[in-house]
Every structure is written in structure tokens, then in C-alpha cells.
C-alpha positions, 0 to 999 in steps of 0.5 A: 610138677618137679621131675628129678632124674636120679642118674650116674653112669657108674653102678654100685653108688646107691642110685636106686637106694637114693631114688627109693628112699628120697621118694619114701621120705617125700611120701612121709612128708605128704608130698605124694611123689611118683617114682618111675623105674626106667632101668631094665633091671627094675631094681626100684620095682623090686625094692618097692615090692611091686615088680611084675612079669607083665610088661604091659603093666610097666613103663615098657608099655609106654614106649612099645604100645604108647600107653598113657603113663597115668594108666601105668601108675601103681600104689606102692603104699604109704603115699608113694606111687610107682610106674614099674620097670621091666626087662623089656626096656632093654630093647628100647635102644634097638627099637628107637635108638636112631629116631631123632624124636626119641629123646623127647618121648618121656617129656611129652608123655609126662606133659600130655598123659600124667596130670601130677600137679605139683607133686615131685616125680623121681626117675630111677635111670639105668647106669648108662647114658643111652636112650632111656637115661637121655629121656629122663634127663631131657624130661627132668627139671634137675638131676640128682647124682649119687656118688660113693666116696671112693676113687673110681666113683669120683672119676664117674661123677666127673664123667657125668658132669662132662656129659651133662655139660655137653647136653646143656649145649644141645638143649640150650639151658642149664641142667640143675644138679646136686651131688650126694655122697653115699656109702660114706664112712667118716672113719676112712681117710679116702672117704673124707678126702673124696668129699673134700675134693668134691666140695672144692670142685663142685661147691654148692652142687654137693649136698651137705648131707652124706649118707652112711653105709648101713646094714638097713639100707643094704637089707631093706630092698630084699624085703620089698621095703624102703628104709623107713618101713624096714628100719625107721630108727636107723642111721639110713632113715635119718640120713635120707630124711635129712637129705630130702629136707635139704633138697626141699629147703634149697628148692631143688624140687621146685 
């Protein structure tokens, strides 16, 4: 079972879009992925057309009522499964923030209550390094970091890398990570320069595949669909398929 946290402390970099469409691409490859929406905004659930007002049917119930994760899994269509998020997740920091054991909650829940064999699990994190994101990173075998090709996002990825290095020391092991450049426009010099700087600084951690900013990727969540359902012949579908194959071929999901 490969658990991948999709995380960046900066918003607007395509984090949820990346989690959704990599999971969808894995589903099309018959990998039976599970996506977990660990963001109180529950945008991943909305984009899957699986949002719910009942917190008892979401990951919030795992934290508040100790429900088994397996009982919260929903079919999101086309081989994709989802544990939805909910606004109630925003209370988790207040309820459990001072507990020394809280960082291990999700990892323990995955190990004890979710028999998912060798299928990949992707966790959509909230854009802040709090209790929820820490749960995801501790539970994860790797971290996928989406970053848009602009100056502010570049600063954000440096902070994420620094934060992960601190966590590595506390956890006592290396956190595997890959950086994927999203919203990429090769016509813009700032985009090309940002990509070159990332590759110079982080080397092989930067994915060869970049994801272009396209209309389909922007519009598909409003229809409760991933890019392969909404615009299967689009550049966005091509890019996320290529990204997923690259991650698979390089063993990131092992």
C-alpha cells in the first residue's frame, strides 16, 4: 500500500486538481486508487461530485467518533474510491492539537482499519502545516508537491522543503518527495526560469512532466468530474496521464 500526501503550504497551486487527476489516471490504469479528502474545504469531494453535508459520512467521523476508515469509503466512479472531507475537520486542531499522539492517528487508522492491499492512496492536504497535514505526512510513503511556475509559489516550495527536512529529523527517516510544476505556460519567461531554478536546486525531485494551465482543468471540478471524464482529449488529460505514468515508472507509488 503506497500512501502519497499531496501537499503545499501555498494555495492556488493546483494541489486538489493534481490529487484528483492523478487518482483518476491511476483508476484508468486499473490501480483501484483511494483518495482521502483531508482538507476542511472539501474541494476534492466537490470535484468528485461526492460532497456531503453529513459529517458522519466523512473523514471527520474518523477523528471525532473513531469510525473505521473502511466504513467511510465511497465509490466515486470509474474505479476511483473516496473518503470525503467536511468542514468539521477545521475543529480537529482545536480538539486534538495538544495531544502528542495525534500525529499518528491517520497512520494507525490506515494500518488497522483499511485493508487496501497494494493499491495507492492519495491524501489531499489542507494548505497549512497543522495537525491534519502532519497526519497525512506521517502516514505517507511519499509527498507530491504541486507548485505553479511563479515567484511566490517558488518561495512556497522552499518553505515546504525546509519543513519536511525538520520533520525528517523528528521522524528519523527520509521523506520521499516529488515536485510537479503546474499551471505551466512555456511562452512565459518567468515560467521557464522558475522551472530551470527548481531543477537546478532540487534535481531529480522535480518531475520531468509539467502540467499546462488549461480551461478544462479549471472547469471540470464545477461539473463534479475529473479531467478524463470532462475533457479526455484535452492537454490537461494528456499532462496528468503523463505525470502519473512518470511517477509509476520511477517507483514513486511503491
